[in-house]
N, C-alpha and C positions, 0 to 999 in steps of 0.2 A: 877616450873608451869607456865603457860603461863599465861601475861596480858594483858589482852583489853580495849581499849580504846578510845572513839569515839571522833572526834575530831570536832572543828566550822565546817567545812566544809563536816560537813558527815560522812568523809572517816570513818576507823576504823583503825586503828594501832594495831597491834599486836607484844609484845615485851617478848621474849625467856630467861629467865635467868638460868644459870643450874653451879654450881660451881665448879672452871679447866676449862671453856668454856668461849670464848669474847661473852657479849649479842650481842643479833641478833635482829632485827628488822625490819619488813616493814608495809606495810601503803594497804590497799585495798579498794573498794567501799564500800563491802557489808562483814560482820561480820562474816559469814558463810567462808568464800574464808580467810577469818584472822584465822581462826579455824584449817582451814584446812591444809594451809601453818605452823601454828604452830604444828600442830600435827604431821606432816611432819621431823619437824626440830628436836621436842625432841623423834621422832624415831630416826634418823640418832645419836641422839648424844649418844642414849642407844646402837646402832651398833659401834657405834666409828666410824662414815665414815664420820661424818661432815665437811665438808669443808666452812672456814669464808669466806662468799662471803661479808662481809660490804664493803670494797673499790670499790667491782666491783657497791655494789649497791649507790655508791657516786659520780662516774666516771662515764661518755658517752666515746664513743669512739670518739667524737671531741675532749676531754681533752686528751685522752690518744696520737691521732695525734698528738694534739698540741708540747702535753709534748717531746716527740718523736722526731717531726719537729726541737723543740728549744734546745734539748740536744745530738742526736745521731745522726742524719743527719749531722751537721757540722761535725763530724768526718771522715766522707768520702768521697771518693775521687770527685764521682760526687752529694755531697751534696747540692749543690745550686740547682743543676733543679730537686733533691726530694724536697726537699721542696716546689718547686713549685708546684707538682704533691698531695703533700700532701693541702697543700693548694685550690685545686680546689676541692679536692675530702671529702674537710669538707663544702665543698657549700651543700652538698647533705644533705636532711632532712634523714636520716637511721643514720647519725653519732648522731645524738641527743640523739639517746637512749644510757639508760646504758649498762653499759658491763652487767651487769650479765642479763639481756633483751637479748643480741644482738643475733640474729637467723640463722640461714640458708638460711631461706626463705630468707631474707632483702637482703642478700649478691648474692642471687640468682638474684632478683627481678634489682639489680644494675647491675651484669653483664649484661644481659639482654635487659636492655635499655643504655647501653654504647656499645653495639654490634653493636646498630642499628646507633651508630656514628664515633666510630672509630674500628680499625682492634683488631684481637684475641690478637693479642702479645699486645698491648697498654692494652687492659685488664687486662691481665696477669700480667704485669707491676704493675698494682696498685694495682690490688691484692694482688701481693707478699708485696708490702708495709703493705698496712693493715697488714697484715700475719704478718709481721715483728713487726710492733710495737706492735700487741696484745701480739706474743710470749714474745717481750720486756717486756711488762710491767707485762705480769706473774712471767717471772723469776726476773727480778731485782726490780720490784715495789710492791711487794706483792698483785697483785690484779689478785684476784683467780677464772677463768671465761676458759669458753670453748674458741676454737678455731673454729669460724665456718666456714671458709676459708677450713678447711682441710675436710668438707664433699662438696665442691663442686665440681662439673663438670666443669674443665678447658674448657675453648673455644680455638679451633685448631690455631697453632701458624699460621703467614705468612708467604709464602714462600722466599726463600730468593730475596734479590730485585736485578737488577743486571744493574739498572739505571745508565748509561752514561750520557756524556752534548756530545748535538749534535750540528752536522756545527756552528754554531756562538751563540749557546746559552752561551759559558765562558763570549767571549765579550760583550755580551749585560747581562751576573750578574753584571759584575766587574762597567760596565757604571752607573748602575744603583746603586750602590755601593759607587759613588765616595761619598766624601764629599762635598753638595752643597745646598741648600735650593732653589730648584726650583718651590715653589710654594706648595698650599694645595686646597685635595677636601674637598668636602663639609663635612667629619667627620675631619675634620683639621688632615689627614695623610699629608705628603710630595708625592707630585705628581711625584718626582723623586729626587735624589740623598738620601743622608743621613746626620744627625748629627756627627753618631758617628764613628769618624773618625778610629777605631780601626779594625770595620769590614774587609774595604777590603782587608790592608794586611794581616789580619786572616785569610780569605780566598785564598788568593795567597798564603800563608805558607801552607795550608790545603793542594794544590793540587800541592804543590813541597815534599814534606815531606810524604801525606797521615797521620801523626799525628790528633788523637781522639782530639774531641771538648773539652771536660775534662785535657790534653793533653797541648793541647796550648792554655786554659786559665789559667794552673797553669803556666805554664812556666816562671821563673822569669831572669835576666838577669846574677845573678851569674850563669847557667849552660849555658849560653852560650858561645860560644868562634866560632871567628869568623873566628880569623887568622887558628885552627886548621879545622876550617868548621865541625864543630859538636855542637847538643846541645847535655845535661843531661838530663834525664830524672829519678826522684831519687826515683818515686813511680808510676808504670801505672797499667792499669786495671785489669792486671795478676797479680800484685804485684811482680815483677822483675822489678829493674831497667835498661835501657836501653841508648846507644847511639844513638844518628839519623844522620846520615850526610847530609850534606847538600852539594847541589847543586851551584852554580856560583851563579843565580838568587837567591834563597834564603839568599846568603851571602850576595849579595844587597841590599834587598827587610829588611833584620833585620840591616844593620846599616845605612839604609836613616830612619830606625826607631825613634825620641823621648822617652827619658827617663822618666820614670815615678819615680814620688817620690816613691813610694810603691815597689817599684823594682819589677814590675810587668812586663812580655813583652806586654802583652795586658789586660791595666786595666781598662776590663769591665765585666757586668757579661752573665750566661748564658741567662735568658732572657732578656734582650738587644742582646743577640745575636742572640736569636731563632726571634725574632720580628721582625727585623733587614734582615736577610736572607729571612725568607718565605714573605713580603713584597716586597723586592727586586726581588724576584723571579716572583710576582705573575704581578708587573709591568713589566718585563721584556719578562710577558706572557712565564716564562717554568713551565708547567705543572707535577706535581707526582713527585719533585726535593727536598728530603731532606736533611738538611748539610752531612748529614752521608754519602749520598752519594758521598762527596767529596773524602772518604776514597777511595771507591770502585775506584773510576774514578783515584787518583791517586798513588792506586796499581795498576790499570791495565796500565800505562803509567811507571809504573818505573820497571811493570815487560819485557818493552818490553828492558832498557837499561840493566836488570838483569836478564837473565837468568837463573841463576844461581838459584833455589828455596831458599838454603840455604842463601845464600847470601839476596836475599827480602825478607825473613822471617826475619832476622835480623834487615831489617831496618824499618818493619811494625808493629813487634812485637807479630807476630803468635806465641805459640809454638807448634802452631798444623796444618800442612800442609792441613788435609783436610779441616779445617779451612780461613785457606789463601784463598784454592781455592775458597772463595765462594767470594773474594773480588774481583777474575783475572775475568774479562768480557773483552776478544780479541773481536773485532769486526770480523763479517766474511771477509770485505772487505780485512784486514790488512793479514788474513789468509791466503787468497785466495794469496797478494800478496808473500807472503815467499815461496808458491808453488812453483812459477816460478822462 
């Protein structure tokens, strides 16, 4: 039998107790709503299809994302970047909703609002994070709920980028990444230079090796061998280890770096890198250029030195040659010169 109690606030609490089943309870503004809910729960018990949603009633999406950020994200290769994205998502009002009450409409509204500010690919990455957190909570934490993202229409992915550094953009970018304090603007941001001494050499090594951001940030001195001109990456994005050959310029760059006590070649964070890089591009007047575009630039440069695509793929770490083709963007004028 169901029991109903009116609280001091005027709301009605319904409690359903049945031997062999966990107690179910929920609060409603009207007694009629409480009675309807109780009848539905009793009907589910009678039919043997009751799903215990007690944990889903306790936890909000915000708390699930927070738990996922602290326990699961640190185990991932791009965990630092994922934690930043989760923190941004947690600022949205809909994340305060209980897991049992989370609807596809709320996620659809979030998707549509985000599409006004960012690309479809960015929105899909954010939805993937939310979906992964919900699925993990269902499997590992006993939070019985539906995953409304499975019902959503996903936005179209962006077209493949082919942005490369033009004319003197590389020089201007590196100048803005010089370690110096050249004054501040009204918002307190540096008007030239950067305080983070690791960003400039990191960017230069990215251009020499085509290594991914996560690979550069995870690189440790124990895996660097300048005598044999190579660095070892024990774990990469595609799950395989690989050795990256080093040019003479890359060797000189690494040998000139100070050693950090924690063993990392570049002891900085994904957030610090993102901010310093975007601000340097802004000050240098370089539009629509992302850090990942450095991998496109480096791959295109390496392709000139390594025309054998198998060798090129071994350097960049691409297992699929079709994906490698998305990173090779030869300039038309360079192709014209080869025709002569």
